[in-house]
N, C-alpha and C positions, 0 to 999 in steps of 0.2 A: 371926573365923571366918565370921560371917554375910556380911561384906563379901566375903570370899574366895569363898564359895559363889555369891554374887550375880554376881561377875565371871566365874566359871567358867560359870555359866548363860548369861550374856550372850554369852560367847565361843562357846558351843555353839550358841546361836540364830543367831549371825552366820554360823557355819560352815554350818549347815543352810540358812539363807537363800541363802548364796553357792552352795551345792550345787544348790539349786532353780533359781537363775538360770542356772547352767551347763547344767543339764538342759533348761531351757526354751530356752536359746539353741541347744543342740544339736538339740532337737526342731524348732525353727523352721528351722534350717539343713537338716535332713533333709527337711522338708516342701517347702522351696523347691527343693531338688535334685530331689525326686520330681515337683514341678509342672513344672519345666523339662524333665525327661527323659520325662515321661509323654506317650504318643502323643496328639497333638492330633486332635480329631475335626472341626475346622473347616478348611475350605479357602477361602483368600482369593484373589480375583482382584485383584492389585495394579494392573495396567494392561494395555492391549493396543494394538497399532498395526497398521493396515491399510495395505497397499501402494497408493500412488497412482501409476498409470502416467503418464508424460509425455504431453503432448497430441499429439506426433507419432506416438504408437502408436495413435491413434484409427482405427477402422474404421467410418465411416458406412455406412448401408445402401446408398447409391448406389455407394460404393467396393467394398463386398462384391459387389454384383451385377455391377459392371464387371469385377471379377477373375474371377467365375464365367463370364462370357462369354469371357474370354481364355484360360481353361483348356480345352485341347483335349478333356479327358475328359468335359466336360459338354455335352450337346446342349441344344437349346432347351427340351425338356420338363423336363429336370432343372433348368435355370436358372429356369424359370417356377415349378417346385415350390418351390425355395428362396426365391424372391421372395414367394410366397404365405405360406409359413411365417414368413418374416421380418416380414411385415406384421402377422401375428397374434401375434407372439412377445412383445410388450411391451418389446422392446429399443429404446433410443434411439440417437442418433448419437454418443454419447460413449464407447461401449464400446470396449475396446482389445484388440489382439492383439500379440504380440511382433513385433519388427521382421522377424524371419525368416519370419513368417507374413503380413506385409504385402507382402513382395516376391514377385515372380514369377520362377521357380517357387518354391513354398513349400519351406522347408527344415525337414524334420522329423528331422534327423540327431541323433546323440548329443550332438555339441558344441553344436548350437542349443538342445537341450532343457536341457543343463547351463547354458547362458548365461541362459536364461529363469529357472531356479531361482535363480541368483545375483542376477539383477536384482530379483526379487520379494522373496526372503527376506533377502538381505543388507540391502536398504533398510529392510525392516520391522523387523529386529532392531536395526539402527543407530539408528533413530528411537526404538524402545522403550527401549533402553539410555540414549540421550542424555536423554530426557525424565525418566527416573527415576534417573539417575546410577548406573547399575549397572555394576559391575566384572564382566566375564565369568567371572572365577575364583571368584565367589561362587555361580555356578549349580551346583546339585548334580545335576539331572536334565534331560535334553533328550528330547523326544518329537516326531518329525516325521511328517507324513502326506502322501503324494502317491500317487494310485492307479495311474496309467498309467506313470509314470516312476520306476524304481527302480534307479539307477545303482550302480556299484561304483567307488570307495568310495561309501558311502551319503550321503544328503542331510545326515544328522546330522554325518557326518565332514567334509563341505564346510563346515558352520557352525563346527565345532570348529577346523578348520584356519584359517579366516578370522579368527576372533575370539580364538583362543588360550585355550580353556577348560582347566581342570585335567585332568591325565592320568587321574584317577579319577572323572571325571564319568560318570554313568550315561546311556547313550544308546540310543534305540529308534526304529526307523522302521516305519511301517505302510503297506503298499501293498495295492492291490486292494480297498479298503474302500469306495470310492465317495464320494458327496457327504456322507455322514454321518460320515466319518472324523474330522472335527474334534472332535465330541463323544466319539468313541471314544478319541481321544488324551487328552482331559480325563479320561475315565473311567479310563484307564490311570494317569495321574498321580495321580488321587485314591487309587487302590489303593496306589501306591508311597508316597505321603505318609502312609499309615496305618502304615507300618513304618519309615520313615526320618524321624526327628524333626528339627525345626528345619531344614527343607530348602526350597530355592528351585528352582522348576521352570520350564522354558521350553518352550512348546508352539508348534510351527511347522505351520501348516495351509495347504495350497495344492493346486492341480491344474495340472500342466503341460499346456498346450494344443499345444505344438509337435509332440510325437510323435503327437498324435491327429488331425491333419489327414487327411481322407479324400477321395480323388479318384475314387472308384468310382461305380457307378450304382445302388447300393442306397439307396433313399430313407430307410429306417429308420436307416441309418448317417450319412446327410447331416445329420440333425437335430443331431448333436453339433457339426458345423461352425457351424451357425446360432446355437445357444444358448450355447455355452461361450466364455468370455472370460478373459483373464489377471487374476490377483488372488491375494492371500494375506495372512496375518496372523501376527503374533507375539504370544503371550499369556504373561504372567508370573503364575504361581500360587505360593502359599506356604502352609505350615502353621505358620509362626512367629507366636507370639502378639504379638510386637512389631510385626508388619506390619498388625495390625488397624486401627491408627490411620491408616494411609496407604492401606489397601485401598479399592477402589471397590465391590466386590461380595463376597458370601459365597455359596458353593455350598450350596443347600438340598437338592436332590434331583437324581439322574441316573438315568433309567430307559431301559433298552435293550430293543428288541424285534427279533427275527430270524425271518423267515418262510421261511427257506431250505429247509425241508422240503417246501414246496409247489412243485410244478413250475412253475406259472405265475409265481409270485413270484420263483423262482430265475432264470427265464429272461427276465424283462422288461427287464433291462439286461445285455447280454451282449457281451463282446469276442470276436470271431471273424473268420475270413477270409470275404469274400464269394465268390460263385461263381467269380470270376476270380482269387481268391487274395489280393486286397488286404485288409489287416487294418483293422478298424473296430469301433466300439462301436454295437451295434444297440439302439434304444429301441423297445420294444413298444407297440402301441396300448393294451394293458391296464394301462399304468403308472399311470394315474389311479385305476382301480379298485383296483389292488394297493396304492397309497399310502393310499387310504381305509381299506382293510382293516387295513393295518399301523398306521395312526393309531388306529383304534378299539381294536385290541389293546393299543397302548401306553397309551392313556388309561384302560383298565381297571385297569392297575397304578398309573398316576400319580394318577388321580382320588381314591382314598381318602387319599392323602398331602397333597392340596392343597385339595380342595373343602370348602366349609362343609357341616356335617352335613345341613342342610335339602336341599341339592342331591343329596347322596348318598341320602337317604331317597326323594326323588322318583324318582330313577333306579331304585332298588331296587324300589319299588312298581310301576313300569312293567314291569320284568322279570317280577315275580310275576304281574301282570295278564295278560301275554302267555302265560304258562305255564299258569295256572289257568283263566282265562276264555276260552272258545273264540272269542268275538267280538273279544276283545282282540288276537288275532293279526293282525288287519287294521290295527291301530293301531301306528305306529312307536314305537320306544323313545324315552323322554324324553332329550333331549340336554341335559346339564348346562350351566349358564351359567358358562363358565370365566372370564368377565370379573369374576366375584365372587372368583376366586382369583388373578387376575393383572391388573396394570395395563398391561403391555406384552407384545406378541407379536412374535417374530422367526421367521417361517416361511421355510424354505429357499427361495431364489429360483431354483427349478429351471426355472420357466417360468410363463407367464401362466395356463395351464390348471391347473397344480398349485396355485398360490396361490388362484385362484378356487374350486377344489374344496374346499380346506381352509377357506376363508372361509365357504362354504355349509355345510360339515359341522359347523363349530363355532358357527355363527350369529354371526359376527363382523361388525363394522361396517367401513366404508371406512377410517376412521381407524386401526382395529386392524391392518389389513394395509398401511397406507400405507408403512411402512418397507420392507416386502418388495417392494412394487411399484416403489418409487422406486429401490431397489438394483438390481432387475432392469433398470429403464429406463436407469440411468446406467452400471452396471458389467457387466450381463449376468449369466449364471450363472457365478459364480466357484467353483462346487462347494462344498467343505467350508468355505470361508471366508465364504460369503455371509451367514450369520447374524451374523457380527461386523461386517460393513459395515452391517447393519441396526441393530445396537446403537449403532454410531457415529452413524447418522442420528438416532436417538432422543436421544442425548446432545447432538448439535449443535443440535437443535431445543429443547433445554432442558426436555424432557418428563420425564426420569427424576429422581425426587426420592428423598431418603433414606427408606428403608422400602418403596419400591416393589418389586414382584416382577416378574421378566421370565421369560417362557417361550420358550426356544429349541427349535425343532422342526426336525430334520434327517432327510432321507430319503437312502437310498443303495442301491446294488446289493446283491443278496443274497437277499431284499430286506429292508432294515432301516429302522426308524423309531426315532430316539433323541431323548429329551427331557432338557433341562437347565433347572433352575429356579434363578435367582439372585436374591438380595435385595440391594438397594442399601444400603450401609452408610456412605455418604459424602455430603456435600453437594456434588454435582457442579456444576461451573461450565461453562455453555455456551461461555464464552470460551476454554476450553482447546482448543488446536489439534488437529484430527483430519482425516481424509481428506475430510470434507464441509465443513469450515470455510470454504473459499474461495467456495462457491456455495450454501450451505444456504438463503440467502434466495430462491433461484430455485425452490425445491421446497416443496410438491409441484407437479408439472406435470400437465396434463390429457393422459392417454394415451387416444387415441381408441378407442372400443369398436368391435370388428369383428363384424359380423353375418354368420354363415355362411348361405349360400343352399343 
C-alpha cells in the first residue's frame, strides 16, 4: 500500500514537473515572439555609397570661365562676377557637371535631367547593393529626395523599374526641400520604421543640376551655377536587430528646425523667374545670418540631448546673467563646447562662407571642418548628399572609431536646419573602398585664403 502511494506521488510530481516545463517553454516562446515583433527603437545605418563622377565630367575653373565667355547671354561684367565668386568659393578643379552641362549650349531638358538622375543614383545603388550583397526584393521602404527635379513617373519609380523591387514596397519622394532634404528623408524613414517592424529602408539623396542651369543676368541666381555640382548617395537603414552586428552606425538623435514663418528666412533661397522671365534660384545676401539663426535655434533643442551637464549649466548661467544683471547684457551668451559631445563634424558644404561661419559660431578647429572644406573643394556643393561625402572622407582617413559620435548639420531652403547624431557601432576599416579611396592620400590640400578688399 505504501509502495503504491509512493509510486502515485512520484507520478504526480512527474506530471507537475512536466506541466511546469511546458508552461516555461510556452512562456519562453511567447517572450521570443513578443521580442521579435516588438517595434524596435534602434535605427541602424548598415552602409552608404556616394556617387563618383567619371573624370571626363570634370569642370575646372578655367573651363567654366571659358564656357561663360562663349555663352552669348553673359557680358564681360557677368563673366567677371562669376570669376570672382569662383575664386572665393573654395571649389577646386575636380568638381563635376553632367555631360549635358559640359557641352554648349547647355541642355536642361527633361531627358537630360532624367539621364543625370540615372547616372548618379543607379551607380550609387548598384555599388551599395554589390558591397552588401543586397537583393532588391528585400527592401521594404524607399525614400528619395531631389528638390528641383520631380519627374513623372517619380525618381522612386525609376529606381523600382531599374532594380525590380517588390510590388508592395513603400515608396516616397521629397521635392522642394533644399539641401537639408537628405536628413529629412532619414527622419521620414525613422518614423516609418517605428511602425513597420523588421524592415529594410533605402534612402536616395541628390540634387539634379541639369534643370537648374541659369543663363540670365541676375547675379543672385548665377550663384547656383557656380556652387552646385553633381553628386548623390544611397543609404541603407534598418530596424532589424540582426543587422546590429553588421551596421556601421546607430542613429542617436535627429532634430529639425524650420524658420519658414519668418519672411527673411523664407525668402533667402527662392526659385522664381527673373525680370526677363528666365527661371532660376536666387540666393539672398542674408543667407549666412539666416543660417546662423537657424543653427542657434536647432542647438537649443539638440544641446540638452548631447552636451555634458557642465556645459549645459554654463550656458544656462550665461542666459540668467543676461536677463538678471543689466551689465551682463553686453556680454555674449556662452557658446557650449560641442567638441565634448562629438568627435566628428559634417557641416553641409554649401559654400566656403557657410562653413567658415559655422566654424566660428561653434568655436571649431580647422581639423573639425576639414571634411566639409575638402568635400567642397573636390566635389563642390552636391546639396543634400554633401554630408555623406564628408562622412566618407572621415572614414577614408581612418578617423572614425567605434563609439565615436558624428554630428551631421544640414541647411536648406524654407529655411531649415536639421541635425543628425550617429554613433559608430563598428570597427571601421579605412581600407574599405569608398568615393575617396583612390586619392585620400592627397588630402587635405591647402585652399588659398581670399582677402576681400
